[in-house]
C-alpha positions in Angstrom: 0.0 0.1 -0.1 1.1 3.7 -0.4 2.7 5.2 2.6 1.2 8.6 4.0 3.2 10.5 6.1 1.5 11.3 9.4 1.8 15.0 9.3 -1.2 15.9 11.1 -0.3 14.2 14.2 3.3 15.2 14.1 2.2 18.9 13.9 -0.6 18.3 16.4 1.9 16.9 18.9 4.7 19.5 18.5 2.2 22.6 18.2 -0.7 21.5 20.8 0.8 18.9 23.4 4.5 19.3 23.7 5.2 23.2 23.0 7.6 23.1 20.1 7.3 26.8 20.3 9.8 26.8 23.2 12.4 25.8 21.2 11.9 28.3 18.5 11.5 30.9 21.0 15.2 30.3 21.8 17.9 32.3 20.1 19.6 29.3 19.0 16.7 28.2 17.1 14.8 31.3 15.8 15.1 30.3 12.4 12.6 27.4 13.1 9.6 29.6 12.0 6.0 27.8 11.4 6.7 28.5 7.6 10.4 26.9 7.8 9.0 23.7 9.8 6.1 23.3 7.5 8.4 23.5 4.3 10.8 20.9 5.8 8.1 18.6 7.1 6.3 19.0 3.5 9.2 18.3 1.7 10.0 15.3 3.6 6.6 13.9 3.3 6.7 14.1 -0.3 10.4 12.4 -0.4 9.4 9.6 1.7 5.9 9.0 0.1 7.1 9.1 -3.6 10.9 8.4 -3.7 11.7 6.3 -0.6 8.5 3.9 -0.1 8.4 2.4 -3.3 12.1 1.4 -2.3 11.4 -0.7 0.7 10.4 -3.9 -0.9 12.9 -3.4 -3.8 15.5 -3.4 -1.0 14.3 -6.3 0.7 14.0 -8.6 -2.3 17.3 -7.1 -3.8 19.9 -7.1 -0.9 23.1 -5.1 -0.9 26.0 -7.4 -2.1 29.9 -7.8 -2.0 31.3 -8.0 -5.4 35.1 -8.2 -5.9 35.5 -5.9 -2.7 32.8 -3.4 -3.9 29.8 -3.0 -2.3 26.8 -3.0 -4.5 23.8 -1.4 -3.2 19.9 -2.0 -3.9 18.4 -0.6 -7.2 17.1 2.9 -6.9 18.7 3.4 -3.5 21.9 5.8 -5.0 19.3 7.9 -6.5 17.1 8.0 -3.1 20.2 8.8 -1.3 21.1 11.8 -3.4 17.6 13.0 -3.1 17.8 12.8 0.6 21.1 14.6 0.3 19.8 17.2 -2.1 17.0 18.0 0.3 19.3 18.7 2.9 17.8 16.3 5.3 21.1 14.8 6.5 22.3 18.0 7.8 19.0 19.5 9.3 20.8 20.0 12.7 24.4 20.7 11.4 26.1 23.6 12.1 25.4 26.3 9.4 29.0 27.2 9.3 30.0 24.0 7.9 26.9 23.8 5.4 24.1 22.5 7.7 20.7 24.0 8.4 21.2 24.6 12.1 17.4 23.3 12.7 16.3 21.9 16.1 16.7 17.9 16.7 12.8 17.9 16.9 12.4 18.6 13.1 15.0 16.3 12.2 13.4 13.5 14.4 10.1 14.1 12.6 11.7 13.5 9.4 13.7 10.4 10.6 10.3 8.8 11.5 9.1 9.5 7.9 12.2 8.0 6.2 12.2 5.0 8.8 8.5 4.3 7.8 9.0 4.4 4.4 12.4 2.8 3.9 14.3 1.8 7.2 17.1 0.3 5.3 18.3 3.3 3.4 17.3 5.6 6.4 20.0 4.0 8.6 22.5 5.7 6.2 21.7 9.4 7.0 21.0 8.7 10.8 24.7 7.3 11.1 26.0 10.4 9.1 23.7 12.6 11.3 25.3 11.2 14.4 28.9 11.3 13.1 28.4 15.1 12.4 27.2 15.6 15.8 30.2 14.0 17.2 32.9 15.7 15.1 31.3 19.0 15.9 31.6 18.2 19.8 35.0 16.8 19.7 36.9 17.2 16.2 39.8 19.6 16.0 39.1 22.8 13.8 41.2 21.0 10.9 39.2 17.9 11.2 35.7 19.8 11.2 36.6 22.2 8.3 37.5 19.0 6.2 35.1 16.7 7.0 31.9 18.4 8.0 30.9 20.2 4.7 31.1 17.0 2.9 29.1 15.1 5.3 26.6 17.7 5.6 26.3 18.0 1.6 26.1 14.1 1.5 29.1 13.7 -0.8 30.7 11.6 2.0 28.8 9.3 4.4 29.8 8.6 8.1 29.6 5.2 10.0 30.6 4.4 13.7 32.9 1.0 14.6 32.7 0.1 18.0 31.6 -3.7 18.3 34.3 -6.4 17.4 33.9 -10.2 17.5 34.8 -10.7 21.4 33.6 -7.1 22.6 29.7 -6.8 21.7 28.1 -4.7 24.8 31.6 -5.1 26.5 33.2 -2.3 24.5 35.9 -2.3 26.9 37.2 -5.5 25.8 38.1 -4.2 22.3 41.7 -5.2 20.8 42.0 -2.5 17.8 45.4 -0.8 18.2 46.3 2.8 17.1 50.1 3.0 16.6 51.5 6.6 16.2 53.0 7.4 12.7 55.1 10.1 14.0 53.3 12.8 11.9 50.3 13.3 13.8 48.3 10.3 12.2 47.9 7.0 13.6 47.9 3.6 12.1 44.8 1.7 13.1 44.8 -2.0 13.0 42.0 -4.5 14.1 38.6 -5.8 12.8 35.0 -4.3 13.4 31.8 -6.3 12.9 28.0 -5.1 12.5 29.0 -2.0 10.8 25.8 -0.5 9.2 26.5 0.9 5.8 30.1 0.3 6.2 30.5 1.0 2.4 28.3 1.9 -0.5 28.7 2.4 -4.4 27.2 6.1 -4.3 29.2 8.3 -2.3 32.4 9.8 -2.8 34.0 8.7 0.5 32.8 6.7 3.4 34.2 8.0 6.7 34.6 5.6 9.9 34.8 6.7 13.4 36.7 3.9 14.9 37.1 3.3 18.6 40.8 1.9 19.2 43.6 1.6 22.0 47.0 3.7 22.0 49.9 1.9 23.2 49.6 3.6 26.5 46.0 3.0 26.9 44.8 1.0 29.9 42.4 -1.9 29.8 39.2 -1.3 29.9 36.8 1.6 28.5 38.9 4.3 29.9 41.8 3.5 27.5 39.9 3.9 24.5 40.5 6.5 21.8 38.4 7.7 18.8 39.7 8.1 15.5 38.4 9.4 12.0 39.5 7.0 9.3 38.3 7.7 5.7 37.9 5.0 2.9 40.1 7.2 0.8 42.5 9.6 2.4 42.0 13.1 1.4 44.6 14.8 -0.7 45.7 18.3 -0.4 42.8 20.1 -1.8 40.3 17.8 0.4 39.2 15.4 -2.2 39.2 11.6 -1.9 42.6 10.6 -2.9 44.4 7.2 -2.2 42.6 4.2 -1.0 43.3 3.5 2.8 44.2 0.3 4.3 40.9 -1.0 5.1 38.5 -3.0 3.3 34.9 -4.9 3.7 35.6 -8.5 4.6 32.1 -9.6 4.1 28.5 -8.6 4.4 26.1 -10.4 7.1 23.2 -12.4 5.9 20.2 -10.8 8.5 16.8 -11.4 9.4 16.0 -8.1 7.9 17.1 -4.9 6.6 18.6 -6.6 3.6 18.9 -3.2 1.8 21.4 -2.0 4.2 24.9 -3.5 4.0 26.0 -4.6 7.4 29.9 -5.1 7.0 32.6 -6.7 8.9 35.5 -4.2 8.4 39.1 -4.9 8.5 41.6 -2.3 9.1 45.3 -2.9 8.4 47.3 -0.1 9.5 44.9 2.2 8.1 45.8 5.8 8.4 43.6 7.7 11.2 43.2 11.2 12.9 42.5 11.2 16.7 39.1 13.0 17.5 39.2 14.6 20.9 41.6 13.6 23.6 43.8 10.7 24.0 42.0 7.9 25.8 38.5 9.9 25.8 37.1 8.0 23.0 34.2 6.6 24.8 33.1 10.3 25.8 33.4 11.4 22.2 31.5 8.2 21.1 29.0 8.7 23.5 28.0 11.7 21.7 27.1 9.9 18.9 25.6 7.1 20.6 23.3 8.9 22.5 22.1 10.7 19.2 21.5 7.2 17.7 19.5 6.0 20.8 16.9 8.8 20.1 17.1 7.6 16.4 16.8 4.1 17.0 13.9 4.6 19.2 12.3 6.7 16.3 13.2 3.9 13.8 10.9 1.6 15.9 8.4 4.2 15.8 8.8 4.6 12.2 8.3 1.1 11.3 5.2 0.8 13.7 3.6 3.4 11.6 4.5 1.8 8.5 3.1 -1.7 9.6 -0.1 0.1 11.0 -0.8 1.7 7.8 -0.1 -1.7 6.0 -2.5 -3.8 8.3 -5.2 -1.0 8.1 -5.3 -1.0 4.5 -5.6 -4.8 4.4 -8.3 -4.8 7.1 -10.4 -2.0 5.1 -10.2 -4.2 2.0 -10.4 -7.7 3.1 -14.1 -9.5 3.3 -14.4 -12.3 5.8 -17.2 -13.5 7.8 -20.2 -11.8 9.6 -20.6 -9.3 12.0 -23.6 -7.9 14.2 -22.5 -4.4 13.2 -25.5 -2.6 11.6 -24.3 -0.7 8.3 -20.8 -2.0 8.7 -18.4 -2.1 5.8 -18.4 -5.6 5.1 -14.6 -5.8 5.5 -13.0 -7.5 8.9 -13.0 -3.9 10.2 -16.4 -4.8 11.3 -14.9 -7.4 13.5 -14.2 -6.4 17.4 -10.7 -8.3 17.4 -9.5 -6.8 14.5 -10.8 -3.1 15.8 -8.9 -4.1 19.1 -5.8 -4.9 17.2 -6.0 -1.9 15.2 -6.9 0.6 18.0 -4.0 -0.8 20.2 -1.4 -0.7 17.3 -2.4 3.2 16.5 -2.5 4.1 20.3 0.9 2.7 20.9 2.4 4.4 17.8 1.2 7.8 19.0 2.5 7.4 22.6 5.9 6.3 21.1 5.6 9.3 18.7 5.1 11.5 21.5 7.7 10.0 23.7 10.3 10.8 21.0 9.3 14.2 20.3 9.4 14.9 24.2 12.9 13.6 24.4 13.8 15.9 21.2 12.3 18.9 22.6 14.0 18.5 25.8 17.5 18.0 24.1 16.9 20.8 22.0 16.1 23.2 25.1 19.1 21.9 26.8 21.4 22.9 24.1 19.9 26.2 23.6 19.6 27.2 27.2 22.2 25.2 28.8 19.7 24.6 31.7 20.4 21.4 34.0 16.7 20.8 34.2 16.4 20.0 30.6 19.8 18.1 30.5 18.3 15.8 33.3 15.1 15.5 31.5 16.8 14.6 28.4 19.1 11.9 29.9 16.2 10.4 31.8 13.9 10.1 28.5 16.4 8.5 26.4 16.8 4.9 27.4 12.8 5.1 27.7 12.4 6.5 24.1 14.9 3.9 22.7 13.2 0.9 24.7 9.6 1.9 24.1 9.9 2.8 20.6 11.8 -0.3 19.4 9.3 -2.5 21.5 6.5 -0.7 20.1 7.9 -1.3 16.5 8.1 -4.9 17.3 4.6 -5.5 18.9 2.9 -3.0 16.1 4.7 -5.2 13.5 3.9 -8.4 15.0 0.7 -7.3 15.3 0.2 -6.4 11.9 0.9 -10.0 10.8 -1.9 -10.9 12.8 -4.3 -8.8 11.1 -3.3 -10.0 7.8 -4.2 -13.7 9.0 -2.7 -16.2 7.3 -1.5 -14.1 4.4 0.6 -12.1 6.9 2.9 -15.2 7.1 3.2 -15.2 3.3 5.8 -12.8 2.2 4.5 -11.5 -1.1 2.2 -9.5 1.4 5.0 -7.5 2.6 3.9 -7.6 6.2 6.3 -9.7 7.7 9.2 -7.4 6.3 8.1 -4.9 8.7 8.7 -7.6 11.7 12.0 -8.9 10.2 13.5 -5.3 9.8 12.5 -3.7 12.9 13.6 -6.6 15.4 17.2 -5.7 15.5 16.4 -2.4 16.9 15.8 -3.6 20.3 19.6 -5.2 20.1 21.6 -2.5 18.5 22.8 0.7 20.1 22.8 -0.7 23.3 20.5 -3.7 24.0 17.1 -2.9 25.6 18.0 -4.5 28.5 20.8 -2.3 29.1 18.9 0.5 28.5 16.8 -0.3 31.2 19.9 -1.0 33.4 20.9 2.4 32.7 17.4 3.8 33.7 17.6 2.1 36.9 21.3 2.5 37.6 22.7 5.8 36.2 19.4 7.6 35.8 18.7 7.0 39.6 22.2 8.3 41.1 20.4 11.4 41.8 18.1 9.9 44.4 15.4 9.9 41.8 15.4 13.8 41.5 14.6 13.7 37.7 12.2 11.2 37.8 10.3 12.8 40.7 10.2 16.0 38.7 8.5 14.2 35.7 6.0 12.1 37.9 5.0 15.7 39.5 4.3 17.0 36.1 2.1 14.0 35.3 0.4 14.5 38.4 -0.4 18.0 37.8 -2.2 16.7 34.5 -4.1 14.2 36.2 -5.4 16.7 39.0 -6.3 19.2 35.9 -8.2 16.3 33.9 -10.5 15.3 37.1 -12.3 12.3 36.6 -10.9 11.7 33.2 -7.4 11.3 34.6 -8.8 8.7 37.1 -7.0 5.7 35.5 -3.7 7.5 34.8 -3.6 8.6 38.5 -3.8 5.1 39.6 -1.0 4.2 37.4 1.1 7.0 38.6 0.8 6.1 42.3 1.9 2.6 41.2 5.0 4.0 39.3 5.7 6.3 42.7 5.9 3.3 44.6 7.9 1.2 42.4 10.4 4.1 42.2 10.8 4.5 45.8 11.1 0.6 46.2 13.8 0.4 43.1 15.8 3.2 44.9 16.0 0.8 48.3 17.2 -2.1 46.4 21.0 -3.0 45.7 22.1 -2.5 42.2 21.8 -6.3 41.0 18.3 -6.6 42.3 17.2 -3.3 40.3 18.7 -4.9 37.2 16.6 -7.9 37.9 13.5 -6.1 37.3 14.9 -3.0 35.2 12.8 -4.0 32.0 9.6 -4.4 33.6 10.1 -1.0 35.5 10.9 0.8 32.3 8.3 -0.6 30.3 5.7 0.3 33.4 7.2 3.7 33.4 6.6 4.0 29.6 3.3 2.9 29.5 2.2 5.7 32.2 4.3 8.3 30.2 2.0 6.9 27.2 -0.8 7.6 29.1 -0.1 10.9 30.2 0.8 12.1 26.3 -2.8 10.8 25.5 -4.5 12.3 28.3 -2.9 15.6 27.4 -3.9 15.0 23.7 -7.7 14.3 24.6 -7.6 17.5 26.9 -6.5 19.5 23.9 -9.0 18.1 21.3 -11.9 16.1 22.1 -11.6 14.2 18.8 -8.6 12.8 20.3 -10.2 11.3 23.4 -11.5 8.1 21.5 -7.9 7.0 20.8 -6.6 8.0 24.1 -9.5 5.7 25.9 -8.4 2.7 24.0 -5.1 3.5 25.5 -5.9 4.2 28.9 -8.3 1.1 29.0 -6.3 -1.2 27.2 -2.5 -0.6 27.2 -2.2 1.4 30.6 -3.5 -1.5 32.7 -0.3 -3.4 31.8 1.9 -0.9 33.7 0.5 -2.2 36.8 1.6 -5.7 35.8 4.9 -4.4 34.9 5.5 -2.4 38.0 4.3 -5.2 40.4 7.0 -7.3 38.5 9.7 -4.8 38.9 10.8 -4.8 42.4 11.0 -8.1 43.4 14.6 -8.5 43.4 17.1 -11.2 41.7 16.7 -13.8 44.3 14.1 -15.9 42.3 16.7 -15.6 39.3 19.8 -17.0 41.1 17.9 -19.6 42.8 17.5 -21.5 39.5 20.2 -24.4 39.2 21.7 -25.3 35.8 19.5 -28.5 36.0 16.4 -26.1 36.2 17.5 -24.3 33.0 18.9 -27.3 31.0 17.1 -27.8 28.0 
């Protein structure tokens, strides 16, 4: 079915519920006028509907492949990538001094959602470049910025990040890639990296890798890691791609989904690299890109959820099957209560995930524009919630989309299964959802729960304003307060045992908050809010009840108990 960009929901959330006007009111983002925002969103909608969406199935059926050391991308991807770059969509937030638009991350988040909905395999490419631009803006020398940022902003060059190694997945500190000084300010990078999204392509002039490696005097663990920029082709004196660097794509992974996105095993054999930031400060620099990516990956989950929902809705509206007692019904399976349940729950979860992502983006924009600690704390708190809830929503909605299709959902020709196959990895990369949950109950509670308490107080104020309509959310909020207090009293490993349940309970309460605020702004939104508050929010009670029991039951299990 044709994809339709959800501009009405995006604008309603930004303008009526979440207050993006606060971002535009800052000096930094004064250029984000209503006309500019509308022009960017309208342009992105046309691009995603007309150019990217037709390629979603093409990339799935015609995967990227490695031929004689050259990555060949899916048909149409080169032209679509150029349309993305020419539209300025890679550089929405980038510094205008280096060719960027300097607009808010909130706007980029809305655009990234549309691109993820229409063709996630291709959207991964500009997402990686956006993250690299931010990392270089914050940590690179002026010389590196002047050379690389204009090329990345224009889309002439693409960016990647290289963290994972065969023996060092989530434990990044176990990496073995070495960086030896060459004596001229450059370094020789040697090692292998795996799972590198868009590690190469056949349509950009150059591919710029950000690579984590260890200097000779680097101590073991994450504190001894440095970050390097390592281009596929070494720029010449004029800044143009010159001789090939000593790196190569060893192979491309054969994946469950995202077939159009080449996921590479990269080999570096004394490749020339330049230090980004301070020696041994690589993790701090890379975390800039990783935090950007965590919002981005949550939005990928949201985007796929929207695409899967639209696909399922179109099928339900067309499919004739069975009888229902609905007077004057459509005659399609839309008349069946259970089908309406699935579609209503799907759309309600998508709305909640979208609101959460945009709320985080606004907090990040305001933190950057004002420097205020409260906005920084709010953004830090929301980051793991957005990453996990966005990706879990993508998985749940894509799975429900298969169910709406019935037996045809299990048949590849309908395209319903692709959404599930593509989105499943989002719960794994950029920090698994379990790690994100542990971050929420660990690092994000190091303030004694102050940032959480501040957010819960905001929710309580909405509940009070809503009166009887806020009763269900108020009850769930009470459970969340109790679970938070209980979490703070537990030791760290006991918190970790219930971290995912706590995060999901927290996220469902946040979703109820956004829905209630939407219903208070627009009576027409109350119908969808009622579905969320009646059918999704109650799950928070179970999540939060499961969150605080500690780890004793898990460690009581013996090897025999767990044996196959």
